[in-house]
LOZA-890682 format. One record per residue (C-alpha): residue in three letters; x, y, z. Coordinates in nm, 3 decimals, decimal comma. Layout:
LOZA-890682
REC   resn        c1        c2        c3
REC    ALA         X         Y         Z
...
//
This chain:
LOZA-890682
REC   resn        c1        c2        c3
REC    UNK     0,838     1,025    -0,990
REC    UNK     0,884     1,020    -0,612
REC    UNK     1,034     0,714    -0,442
REC    UNK     0,890     0,813    -0,102
REC    UNK     0,535     0,863     0,019
REC    UNK     0,384     1,004     0,339
REC    UNK     0,033     0,985     0,485
REC    UNK    -0,086     1,348     0,504
REC    UNK    -0,268     1,500     0,798
REC    UNK    -0,529     1,752     0,682
REC    UNK    -0,492     1,945     1,008
REC    UNK    -0,115     1,986     0,972
REC    UNK    -0,057     2,039     0,601
REC    UNK     0,193     2,324     0,629
REC    UNK     0,442     2,102     0,810
REC    UNK     0,348     1,798     0,602
REC    UNK     0,416     1,980     0,277
REC    UNK     0,742     2,119     0,411
REC    UNK     0,861     1,771     0,510
REC    UNK     0,747     1,624     0,180
REC    UNK     0,936     1,891    -0,011
REC    UNK     1,252     1,838     0,196
REC    UNK     1,261     1,464     0,121
REC    UNK     1,094     1,464    -0,221
REC    UNK     0,783     1,278    -0,102
REC    UNK     0,443     1,231    -0,258
REC    UNK     0,130     1,157    -0,052
REC    UNK    -0,088     0,850     0,007
REC    UNK    -0,433     0,949     0,129
REC    UNK    -0,610     0,756     0,405
REC    UNK    -0,930     0,963     0,407
REC    UNK    -1,142     0,768     0,164
REC    UNK    -1,169     0,403     0,273
REC    UNK    -1,424     0,460     0,550
REC    UNK    -1,782     0,366     0,456
REC    UNK    -1,929     0,695     0,579
REC    UNK    -1,695     0,887     0,349
REC    UNK    -1,739     0,660     0,048
REC    UNK    -2,116     0,707     0,076
REC    UNK    -2,103     1,086     0,122
REC    UNK    -1,996     1,291    -0,183
REC    UNK    -1,995     1,609     0,025
REC    UNK    -1,738     1,470     0,270
REC    UNK    -1,527     1,348    -0,021
REC    UNK    -1,542     1,690    -0,186
REC    UNK    -1,451     1,861     0,142
REC    UNK    -1,142     1,643     0,189
REC    UNK    -1,031     1,688    -0,171
REC    UNK    -1,081     2,065    -0,146
REC    UNK    -0,879     2,077     0,178
REC    UNK    -0,588     1,902     0,009
REC    UNK    -0,632     2,114    -0,302
REC    UNK    -0,541     2,423    -0,103
REC    UNK    -0,189     2,285    -0,072
REC    UNK    -0,153     2,046    -0,367
REC    UNK    -0,207     2,147    -0,729
REC    UNK    -0,125     1,812    -0,890
REC    UNK    -0,239     1,478    -0,746
REC    UNK    -0,106     1,269    -1,034
REC    UNK     0,194     1,133    -0,843
REC    UNK    -0,008     1,053    -0,531
REC    UNK    -0,186     0,735    -0,421
REC    UNK    -0,464     0,641    -0,181
REC    UNK    -0,565     0,350     0,038
REC    UNK    -0,878     0,194    -0,099
REC    UNK    -1,156     0,019     0,089
REC    UNK    -1,032    -0,285     0,282
REC    UNK    -1,236    -0,331     0,599
REC    UNK    -1,455    -0,641     0,548
REC    UNK    -1,389    -0,636     0,173
REC    UNK    -1,414    -0,998     0,055
REC    UNK    -1,416    -1,021    -0,323
REC    UNK    -1,383    -1,399    -0,302
REC    UNK    -1,685    -1,460    -0,077
REC    UNK    -1,930    -1,738    -0,164
REC    UNK    -2,206    -1,515    -0,030
REC    UNK    -2,323    -1,304    -0,328
REC    UNK    -2,445    -1,021    -0,104
REC    UNK    -2,106    -0,989     0,065
REC    UNK    -1,927    -1,025    -0,269
REC    UNK    -2,141    -0,755    -0,432
REC    UNK    -2,094    -0,514    -0,141
REC    UNK    -1,718    -0,572    -0,154
REC    UNK    -1,706    -0,505    -0,527
REC    UNK    -1,908    -0,187    -0,477
REC    UNK    -1,656    -0,056    -0,221
REC    UNK    -1,365    -0,124    -0,455
REC    UNK    -1,545     0,055    -0,739
REC    UNK    -1,615     0,353    -0,513
REC    UNK    -1,246     0,371    -0,426
REC    UNK    -1,146     0,363    -0,791
REC    UNK    -1,398     0,634    -0,877
REC    UNK    -1,250     0,866    -0,614
REC    UNK    -0,899     0,796    -0,740
REC    UNK    -1,006     0,867    -1,097
REC    UNK    -1,178     1,190    -0,992
REC    UNK    -0,862     1,310    -0,816
REC    UNK    -0,635     1,191    -1,094
REC    UNK    -0,429     0,977    -0,856
REC    UNK    -0,153     0,745    -0,965
REC    UNK    -0,285     0,437    -0,785
REC    UNK    -0,493     0,267    -0,516
REC    UNK    -0,391     0,010    -0,253
REC    UNK    -0,623    -0,277    -0,162
REC    UNK    -0,580    -0,571     0,080
REC    UNK    -0,595    -0,943     0,009
REC    UNK    -0,887    -0,991     0,251
REC    UNK    -0,794    -1,355     0,306
REC    UNK    -0,857    -1,553     0,622
REC    UNK    -0,499    -1,582     0,742
REC    UNK    -0,384    -1,941     0,781
REC    UNK    -0,693    -2,092     0,617
REC    UNK    -0,552    -2,290     0,326
REC    UNK    -0,836    -2,517     0,215
REC    UNK    -0,775    -2,573    -0,155
REC    UNK    -1,120    -2,462    -0,275
REC    UNK    -1,105    -2,146    -0,063
REC    UNK    -0,764    -2,053    -0,208
REC    UNK    -0,882    -2,126    -0,561
REC    UNK    -1,189    -1,908    -0,513
REC    UNK    -0,974    -1,631    -0,370
REC    UNK    -0,735    -1,635    -0,664
REC    UNK    -0,983    -1,685    -0,945
REC    UNK    -1,238    -1,432    -0,826
REC    UNK    -0,973    -1,168    -0,757
REC    UNK    -0,811    -1,231    -1,098
REC    UNK    -1,144    -1,191    -1,277
REC    UNK    -1,261    -0,890    -1,082
REC    UNK    -0,939    -0,690    -1,070
REC    UNK    -0,865    -0,761    -1,434
REC    UNK    -1,197    -0,598    -1,516
REC    UNK    -1,128    -0,307    -1,279
REC    UNK    -0,778    -0,253    -1,418
REC    UNK    -0,915    -0,233    -1,770
REC    UNK    -1,195     0,001    -1,660
REC    UNK    -0,949     0,239    -1,490
REC    UNK    -0,638     0,222    -1,711
REC    UNK    -0,486     0,545    -1,574
REC    UNK    -0,474     0,417    -1,215
REC    UNK    -0,237     0,156    -1,079
REC    UNK    -0,389    -0,115    -0,857
REC    UNK    -0,173    -0,251    -0,575
REC    UNK    -0,267    -0,564    -0,377
REC    UNK    -0,121    -0,554    -0,025
REC    UNK    -0,048    -0,844     0,207
REC    UNK    -0,239    -0,792     0,531
REC    UNK    -0,201    -1,072     0,785
REC    UNK    -0,134    -1,336     0,521
REC    UNK     0,075    -1,617     0,667
REC    UNK     0,301    -1,666     0,363
REC    UNK     0,371    -1,496     0,028
REC    UNK     0,293    -1,786    -0,206
REC    UNK    -0,079    -1,723    -0,253
REC    UNK    -0,030    -1,354    -0,329
REC    UNK     0,251    -1,443    -0,569
REC    UNK     0,013    -1,682    -0,746
REC    UNK    -0,236    -1,402    -0,798
REC    UNK     0,034    -1,170    -0,930
REC    UNK     0,161    -1,437    -1,168
REC    UNK    -0,188    -1,486    -1,309
REC    UNK    -0,216    -1,109    -1,365
REC    UNK     0,125    -1,043    -1,518
REC    UNK    -0,037    -0,931    -1,841
REC    UNK    -0,225    -0,651    -1,663
REC    UNK     0,017    -0,359    -1,675
REC    UNK    -0,154    -0,148    -1,410
REC    UNK    -0,171    -0,425    -1,147
REC    UNK     0,103    -0,519    -0,901
REC    UNK     0,185    -0,607    -0,542
REC    UNK     0,219    -0,368    -0,249
REC    UNK     0,458    -0,536    -0,008
REC    UNK     0,382    -0,430     0,348
REC    UNK     0,709    -0,530     0,511
REC    UNK     0,582    -0,472     0,865
REC    UNK     0,300    -0,720     0,801
REC    UNK     0,546    -0,961     0,641
REC    UNK     0,774    -0,979     0,945
REC    UNK     0,470    -1,055     1,163
REC    UNK     0,369    -1,351     0,947
REC    UNK     0,608    -1,603     1,103
REC    UNK     0,794    -1,635     0,772
REC    UNK     1,125    -1,454     0,721
REC    UNK     1,123    -1,119     0,547
REC    UNK     1,374    -1,268     0,304
REC    UNK     1,115    -1,521     0,187
REC    UNK     0,858    -1,248     0,123
REC    UNK     1,094    -1,034    -0,082
REC    UNK     1,246    -1,325    -0,275
REC    UNK     0,901    -1,459    -0,364
REC    UNK     0,730    -1,132    -0,450
REC    UNK     1,020    -0,930    -0,596
REC    UNK     0,915    -0,969    -0,962
REC    UNK     0,569    -0,831    -0,884
REC    UNK     0,633    -0,554    -0,627
REC    UNK     0,520    -0,213    -0,754
REC    UNK     0,468    -0,033    -0,420
REC    UNK     0,575    -0,084    -0,057
REC    UNK     0,464     0,012     0,294
REC    UNK     0,705     0,027     0,587
REC    UNK     0,682     0,101     0,958
REC    UNK     0,827    -0,057     1,269
REC    UNK     0,697    -0,295     1,534
REC    UNK     0,802    -0,530     1,815
REC    UNK     0,787    -0,839     1,585
REC    UNK     0,465    -0,941     1,760
REC    UNK     0,210    -0,664     1,700
REC    UNK     0,122    -0,430     1,412
REC    UNK     0,220    -0,107     1,589
REC    UNK     0,301     0,137     1,307
REC    UNK     0,598     0,277     1,497
REC    UNK     0,845     0,517     1,339
REC    UNK     1,105     0,337     1,128
REC    UNK     1,395     0,255     1,359
REC    UNK     1,186     0,272     1,676
REC    UNK     1,109    -0,102     1,694
REC    UNK     1,278    -0,436     1,630
REC    UNK     1,252    -0,475     1,252
REC    UNK     1,593    -0,532     1,091
REC    UNK     1,604    -0,247     0,841
REC    UNK     1,954    -0,327     0,721
REC    UNK     1,828    -0,669     0,616
REC    UNK     1,529    -0,510     0,442
REC    UNK     1,755    -0,266     0,260
REC    UNK     1,998    -0,537     0,153
REC    UNK     1,725    -0,766     0,022
REC    UNK     1,547    -0,491    -0,170
REC    UNK     1,869    -0,383    -0,339
REC    UNK     1,983    -0,742    -0,398
REC    UNK     1,660    -0,828    -0,578
REC    UNK     1,659    -0,495    -0,762
REC    UNK     1,315    -0,391    -0,644
REC    UNK     1,264    -0,033    -0,755
REC    UNK     0,917     0,033    -0,616
REC    UNK     0,834     0,349    -0,420
REC    UNK     0,792     0,329    -0,042
REC    UNK     0,519     0,468     0,182
REC    UNK     0,644     0,550     0,532
REC    UNK     0,317     0,439     0,687
REC    UNK     0,326     0,616     1,021
REC    UNK     0,093     0,883     1,154
REC    UNK     0,186     1,240     1,237
REC    UNK     0,467     1,477     1,150
REC    UNK     0,700     1,375     1,433
REC    UNK     0,694     1,002     1,356
REC    UNK     0,733     1,071     0,985
REC    UNK     1,030     1,302     1,038
REC    UNK     1,191     1,053     1,278
REC    UNK     1,147     0,776     1,019
REC    UNK     1,292     0,977     0,732
REC    UNK     1,588     1,092     0,939
REC    UNK     1,663     0,734     1,043
REC    UNK     1,637     0,610     0,685
REC    UNK     1,864     0,885     0,559
REC    UNK     2,122     0,831     0,835
REC    UNK     2,138     0,456     0,770
REC    UNK     2,090     0,463     0,393
REC    UNK     1,771     0,256     0,403
REC    UNK     1,605     0,213     0,062
REC    UNK     1,514     0,430    -0,119
REC    UNK     1,761     0,663     0,052
REC    UNK     2,105     0,672    -0,104
REC    UNK     2,399     0,497     0,059
REC    UNK     2,691     0,721     0,161
REC    UNK     2,906     0,588    -0,125
REC    UNK     2,630     0,681    -0,372
REC    UNK     2,613     1,041    -0,252
//
């Protein structure tokens, strides 16, 4: 199974597939989390057919599920029901395509740590995603940190769901370094639960999705921590466009950034 993922561009699939083949990458699709697409089977079918002209087997690929305004833990039943519907739509698309997994976001209000709010967030997500994981046993479910201010709450969710084999954490390292807490703390806390990762670069102040190596993130530190804690999860290079993806992969290969091999391993 691939250790690297790219976000494909439907308008540039010849180059995308060539780059993916060169580096042994799978794809993570970003076409299906928009409401207009989730509600339109024809647009879904068109996107899947476009990819199907280049890809014969989707089973190693993943997708980004619905995340905009998705609030599973809401006290408002209308908002909660709409959020659950969007997650279910995402899972249905993934099942139809035969994808390996789907990435969702925590949806928390960053920095809001009222005890009842955090309890609702954990308990309602545990109950809902346990049900979803059992309903879609062939798909992995990855919960990603968005602008969460610390890793402890996400770790608490993962700990509660350890018995669910197709649930785990997607560590977005770019989001982590913007949290105000050290990247080391995020990896040390979440390492036992990480099943997928997203990486891209930034200026340590804004979520810019720059090519890896084009910003100020310390990738040697990231690499060292991941290897130290024996995290073996695959990595999505979450940047847009062929040029930024190629630049990222070349940088990672040159510097031996996980999951690329170090020179002494080659």
